[in-house]
C-alpha positions as CSV (number, residue, x, y, z in Angstrom):
1,M,145.9,138.5,65.3
2,K,144.4,137.2,69.1
3,T,141.0,139.2,68.2
4,I,141.0,136.8,65.6
5,T,141.4,134.1,66.4
6,K,139.0,134.6,69.4
7,L,136.7,135.5,66.4
8,T,137.2,132.4,64.3
9,Y,136.9,129.5,67.5
10,S,133.8,132.2,68.6
11,S,132.5,131.7,65.0
12,L,133.4,127.7,64.6
13,F,131.5,126.9,68.0
14,I,128.5,128.8,66.5
15,L,128.5,126.5,63.5
16,V,128.7,123.3,65.0
17,L,125.9,124.5,67.1
18,F,123.5,124.8,64.2
19,S,124.9,121.9,62.3
20,L,123.2,120.0,65.8
21,S,120.6,122.3,65.9
22,V,120.2,120.8,62.0
23,Q,120.1,117.3,62.4
24,V,117.9,117.0,65.8
25,N,115.7,118.6,63.5
26,A,115.4,117.4,61.1
27,Q,115.2,113.8,62.8
28,N,112.7,115.6,64.3
29,L,111.4,115.9,60.9
30,I,111.9,112.5,60.0
31,N,110.1,110.4,63.3
32,A,107.3,113.3,63.0
33,Q,106.9,112.0,59.7
34,N,107.1,108.2,60.2
35,L,103.6,106.3,61.2
36,T,101.4,103.8,63.2
37,T,101.7,100.5,61.9
38,P,99.6,97.7,62.8
39,K,101.4,95.6,65.3
40,T,101.8,91.8,64.3
41,G,102.3,89.0,65.4
42,S,101.9,88.6,69.1
43,L,99.1,91.2,69.5
44,P,99.1,93.0,73.0
45,A,95.6,92.5,74.8
46,E,94.0,93.5,78.1
47,V,91.4,91.4,80.2
48,S,89.7,93.9,83.6
49,Q,87.6,92.0,85.7
50,T,86.2,93.8,89.0
51,V,85.6,92.9,91.9
52,G,83.3,94.6,94.9
53,L,85.6,98.0,93.7
54,T,88.6,96.3,92.7
55,E,89.3,97.1,90.2
56,I,91.9,94.1,88.7
57,T,94.1,94.3,85.2
58,V,96.4,92.1,83.1
59,N,98.2,93.7,80.0
60,Y,99.7,91.0,78.1
61,S,100.7,89.8,74.2
62,R,99.2,86.8,72.9
63,P,101.2,84.0,70.8
64,N,100.0,81.8,68.7
65,I,99.8,77.2,68.3
66,I,100.3,79.0,63.9
67,A,104.2,80.1,64.4
68,P,104.9,82.8,61.8
69,N,106.0,81.2,59.3
70,G,102.8,78.9,59.2
71,T,104.5,75.8,62.0
72,D,101.7,74.5,63.5
73,R,103.1,73.4,66.6
74,S,100.0,72.1,68.6
75,G,101.5,69.4,71.6
76,K,105.0,71.7,71.2
77,I,104.1,74.1,74.0
78,W,104.5,72.9,77.2
79,G,108.1,71.6,77.3
80,Q,109.3,72.8,74.3
81,L,107.9,76.8,73.2
82,V,107.6,77.1,76.6
83,P,110.8,74.9,78.4
84,Y,109.9,73.3,82.1
85,G,110.0,74.7,85.6
86,F,113.4,77.4,85.2
87,S,115.4,77.5,82.2
88,K,119.1,79.0,82.1
89,T,119.0,82.3,79.0
90,Q,121.6,83.6,76.9
91,F,120.1,87.1,77.7
92,G,119.4,89.5,79.8
93,N,121.1,89.0,83.2
94,Q,122.2,85.2,81.8
95,G,120.3,83.1,85.1
96,M,117.6,80.6,85.6
97,I,114.4,82.4,84.4
98,P,110.9,80.9,84.7
99,W,108.3,81.9,82.0
100,R,106.6,85.2,80.9
101,A,103.4,83.3,80.8
102,G,102.8,85.7,77.3
103,A,105.0,87.0,74.4
104,N,107.8,90.0,74.0
105,E,107.6,92.6,77.3
106,N,106.2,91.7,80.1
107,T,102.8,89.9,81.2
108,T,101.2,92.9,84.1
109,I,98.4,92.2,86.8
110,T,97.7,94.9,88.8
111,F,95.6,95.2,91.7
112,S,93.5,99.0,93.1
113,N,93.0,96.9,96.2
114,D,95.6,94.6,98.2
115,V,93.8,90.8,97.2
116,K,94.7,87.4,98.4
117,V,95.8,85.0,95.7
118,E,95.4,81.4,97.1
119,G,94.9,82.4,100.2
120,K,98.3,84.5,100.5
121,D,98.5,88.6,101.1
122,L,99.2,90.5,98.0
123,K,99.6,93.9,98.2
124,S,97.8,96.5,95.0
125,G,99.8,97.4,93.0
126,T,101.5,96.1,89.2
127,Y,103.7,93.4,89.1
128,G,105.7,91.3,86.6
129,L,103.9,87.9,86.4
130,H,106.0,84.7,85.6
131,M,104.9,81.3,85.4
132,A,107.3,78.0,86.3
133,V,105.5,75.4,84.5
134,Y,106.8,71.7,85.0
135,E,105.6,68.2,84.0
136,E,104.0,66.6,85.9
137,G,101.4,69.9,86.5
138,K,102.5,71.9,88.4
139,V,102.9,75.5,88.1
140,T,104.7,78.0,90.8
141,V,102.9,81.8,89.9
142,I,105.1,84.6,90.4
143,F,104.3,87.9,91.0
144,S,107.4,90.2,91.0
145,N,108.0,94.0,92.0
146,N,109.8,94.0,88.6
147,S,107.0,94.9,85.8
148,T,109.0,97.3,83.3
149,S,111.8,95.0,82.2
150,W,111.2,92.7,78.7
151,G,109.6,89.2,78.6
152,S,111.6,87.2,82.1
153,Y,115.1,87.9,80.6
154,F,115.7,90.3,83.7
155,Y,114.2,88.1,86.1
156,D,115.5,88.2,89.4
157,D,113.9,86.0,92.4
158,N,114.8,88.6,94.8
159,E,112.1,90.8,93.3
160,D,109.8,88.7,94.1
161,E,106.9,90.0,96.2
162,L,104.7,86.4,96.4
163,R,104.7,82.7,95.0
164,V,102.0,80.8,94.6
165,D,102.0,77.6,93.7
166,V,98.9,75.8,91.8
167,M,97.9,72.7,89.8
168,S,97.5,73.6,85.6
169,T,94.2,71.6,84.1
170,S,92.7,70.5,80.6
171,T,91.0,72.4,78.6
172,S,89.5,72.7,75.5
173,K,91.9,74.0,73.1
174,T,93.0,77.5,73.1
175,E,95.4,79.1,69.6
176,L,96.1,82.4,70.9
177,L,97.2,82.3,74.8
178,T,94.0,84.1,76.6
179,F,93.6,85.5,80.0
180,D,89.9,84.5,81.5
181,F,88.2,85.0,84.5
182,L,86.8,81.7,84.0
183,E,84.8,82.4,87.5
184,T,83.6,85.9,89.6
185,G,81.8,86.6,92.6
186,N,81.2,89.8,95.4
187,N,84.2,89.1,96.3
188,Y,86.7,86.4,94.5
189,T,87.1,85.8,91.1
190,V,89.2,82.7,89.1
191,L,92.1,83.5,86.8
192,A,93.1,81.7,84.3
193,L,96.3,81.4,81.3
194,K,94.7,79.6,78.4
195,W,97.0,77.9,75.9
196,D,97.2,74.7,73.4
197,E,94.4,72.3,76.1
198,K,96.6,73.7,79.8
199,Q,95.1,76.2,81.3
200,I,96.8,77.4,84.8
201,P,93.9,78.8,87.1
202,F,93.9,80.5,90.5
203,R,91.8,82.4,93.0
204,I,91.7,85.3,93.8
205,D,90.3,87.2,96.9
206,V,89.1,90.4,97.8
207,D,88.2,91.5,101.1
208,T,84.9,93.4,99.3
209,H,83.9,94.8,102.8
210,K,87.1,95.7,104.1
211,H,87.0,98.4,100.9
212,A,83.9,99.3,100.9
213,I,83.4,100.6,104.1
214,N,87.2,102.4,103.8
215,S,85.4,104.3,100.5
216,F,82.4,105.0,102.4
217,K,85.1,107.4,105.1
218,E,86.7,108.9,102.9
219,E,83.7,109.8,100.3
220,L,81.5,111.2,103.8
221,R,84.6,113.3,103.8
222,G,84.4,114.7,100.7
223,L,81.1,116.4,99.6
224,S,78.7,114.2,100.6
225,A,79.0,114.6,104.5
226,F,76.5,117.6,103.9
227,G,73.6,115.9,102.9
228,W,72.5,113.0,104.6
229,Q,72.1,110.5,101.7
230,G,76.1,108.8,102.2
231,F,75.1,108.4,106.1
232,Q,72.2,106.1,104.9
233,T,73.6,104.7,102.3
234,A,76.6,103.6,104.1
235,A,74.4,103.0,106.9
236,N,71.9,100.5,104.8
237,Y,75.3,98.6,103.1
238,C,76.1,97.5,106.4
239,M,72.7,95.7,107.6
240,Q,72.4,94.5,104.7
241,N,75.5,92.6,104.5
242,N,76.2,92.3,108.6
243,T,78.6,93.5,108.6
244,N,80.8,96.3,111.1
245,L,77.8,97.2,112.7
246,E,78.6,99.8,115.3
247,Q,80.3,102.0,112.5
248,G,76.5,101.8,110.5
249,L,74.9,102.5,113.4
250,A,77.3,105.6,114.1
251,W,76.1,107.4,110.4
252,A,72.2,105.9,110.4
253,E,72.7,108.5,114.0
254,I,73.5,110.8,111.3
255,A,71.0,109.2,109.2
256,T,68.2,109.8,111.3
257,Q,69.4,112.9,112.8
258,R,68.9,115.3,109.2
259,N,66.4,113.2,107.7
260,P,63.9,110.7,110.5
261,V,61.8,109.4,107.5
262,F,61.0,106.0,106.8
263,Q,64.2,104.7,104.8
264,T,66.2,105.7,107.5
265,L,64.7,104.5,111.0
266,T,63.9,101.2,109.5
267,T,68.1,101.5,108.6
268,K,68.8,102.2,112.1
269,A,66.4,99.8,113.5
270,G,67.3,97.0,112.0
271,I,70.9,97.2,111.9
272,L,70.5,98.0,115.9
273,N,68.2,94.9,115.6
274,A,71.2,93.1,114.8
275,L,73.4,93.7,117.3
276,G,70.9,92.4,119.8
277,K,69.1,95.5,120.9
278,T,65.7,94.3,119.7
279,S,64.2,96.9,122.9
280,E,65.3,100.1,120.9
281,A,65.0,98.5,117.6
282,S,61.1,97.9,118.3
283,A,60.9,101.3,119.4
284,I,61.9,102.6,116.1
285,Y,60.5,101.3,113.9
286,E,56.9,101.7,115.5
287,K,57.8,105.2,114.7
288,A,59.3,104.4,111.9
289,G,55.7,102.6,110.9
290,E,53.6,105.1,111.7
291,N,53.5,106.9,108.4
292,A,54.0,104.6,106.3
293,T,53.1,104.2,102.9
294,I,51.7,100.7,101.4
295,S,54.5,99.7,100.5
296,Q,57.0,100.8,103.2
297,I,55.4,98.8,105.6
298,N,54.7,95.8,102.8
299,A,58.7,96.1,103.1
300,L,59.0,96.3,106.7
301,G,56.9,93.0,106.9
302,Y,60.1,91.5,104.7
303,Q,62.3,92.6,106.8
304,F,61.1,92.0,110.1
305,L,60.1,88.3,107.4
306,G,64.0,88.4,107.2
307,T,65.0,88.5,111.3
308,K,62.3,85.7,111.8
309,Q,60.4,88.1,113.8
310,Y,57.4,86.1,112.6
311,D,55.0,88.3,115.0
312,K,55.9,91.5,114.0
313,V,56.1,89.6,110.2
314,I,51.9,88.9,110.6
315,E,50.9,92.2,112.5
316,Y,52.5,94.1,109.6
317,F,51.2,92.9,107.2
318,K,47.8,92.3,108.4
319,K,47.9,95.7,108.5
320,N,48.3,96.5,105.3
321,V,45.4,94.3,104.4
322,K,43.3,96.7,107.1
323,N,44.2,99.7,105.2
324,D,44.1,99.0,101.8
325,P,41.5,95.6,101.5
326,T,41.7,95.7,97.8
327,N,45.2,95.4,97.0
328,P,45.7,92.0,95.8
329,N,49.9,92.3,97.0
330,S,48.6,92.8,100.7
331,Y,47.0,89.0,101.0
332,D,49.8,88.0,99.1
333,S,52.7,89.2,101.0
334,L,50.5,87.8,105.0
335,G,49.2,84.9,102.6
336,D,54.0,84.9,102.7
337,G,53.7,85.5,106.6
338,Y,51.1,82.3,107.5
339,K,53.0,80.4,104.9
340,A,56.9,81.5,107.2
341,I,54.8,79.6,110.3
342,G,53.5,77.1,109.2
343,D,49.9,77.7,109.0
344,T,49.0,76.9,105.4
345,K,45.5,77.5,106.4
346,N,46.0,81.0,106.6
347,A,48.6,80.8,103.9
348,I,45.6,79.1,101.1
349,K,42.9,81.7,102.3
350,N,44.6,84.4,101.7
351,Y,46.5,83.5,98.6
352,K,43.5,82.5,96.9
353,K,42.2,86.0,98.3
354,S,44.4,87.6,95.9
355,L,43.8,85.7,93.1
356,S,40.1,86.5,93.1
357,L,41.4,90.7,93.5
358,N,42.5,89.9,89.7
359,P,46.3,91.1,90.5
360,P,49.1,92.0,88.3
361,A,50.3,89.0,86.3
362,N,53.7,89.9,88.7
363,I,51.3,88.9,91.5
364,K,49.5,86.5,90.1
365,A,52.5,84.0,89.2
366,A,53.8,84.3,93.0
367,S,50.7,84.2,94.4
368,E,50.0,80.7,91.8
369,A,53.6,79.6,92.3
370,S,53.3,79.6,96.8
371,L,49.8,77.2,96.4
372,R,51.2,75.1,94.3
373,E,54.3,74.4,96.5
374,L,51.0,74.0,99.2
375,G,49.6,71.3,97.0
376,A,46.0,73.6,96.7
377,L,46.4,74.8,92.7
């Protein structure tokens, strides 16, 4: 009898496992047969903007002024559908919460590098984005370390990473809530939420040079470290942007050691010049110009023009005229040199010489524009 009882319990256990397995497999089969259907209501959206090397991305859902039942909510968005300030919720943590800056799940904003928002530091990462909108126009924009909860229902101010106050402004009517990058430069952007006839802009600043230098340092520990081009690119960036010059000089040293050509030499000289080491720079410029092409000497002349070393400007542009007296661009460039130092007579003379040599369209246009500017055409 004991043996039979053991077999019965064992059989029952196996039967239960089998039954559970059948149920699970049946549910998996049902799930596998479900189809992905189009989303309705407040549709999800994403908008991104690259500033320098920093990617800024907003993920949000877009409610419409027109309600799902067809009701036009124009003029009833702010202060009604979106309560002013912080409001009591009956869901989630049942606390006082700001607006979710959209619909459905958390509106989130992601920064690939550290930024400043309205002048305040914010680390790279993904944040829940909330807003407390006030009747008089002030808006408190909140960046929360909680980016995964539903809307603002579980908002907790202890999770705030940053708050900034901005002012809303009027704008043309926007039916679908929209995030838009209103302005963008090399080191900043202005992001705005737009809905109905209100927009809420806030400025985001990026230290592009810092991120670029850090990126160069990292990349120059990889495959790029075995050539000269990467060091030249990094050094030239420093020279062109007058930033991190000592680091740029170190990169330029490596580039010139590995490939002492016009490109690398003039970059190194340019950095030395910016550091005030003009005698060292002049010697390297001379070396660079020894075997330079017409176009390279022309570029060198304009480099001197940028640093207001006018004696060198005239010297190098004259060198091109001497080496290639039938090149209209050489005379146009020499005209630019004379114009820069206020020698109008010689500037006009060289622009007219350029035009007499049947220049290509771009050179012709440049010489004529300069003559018009000098009142000689």
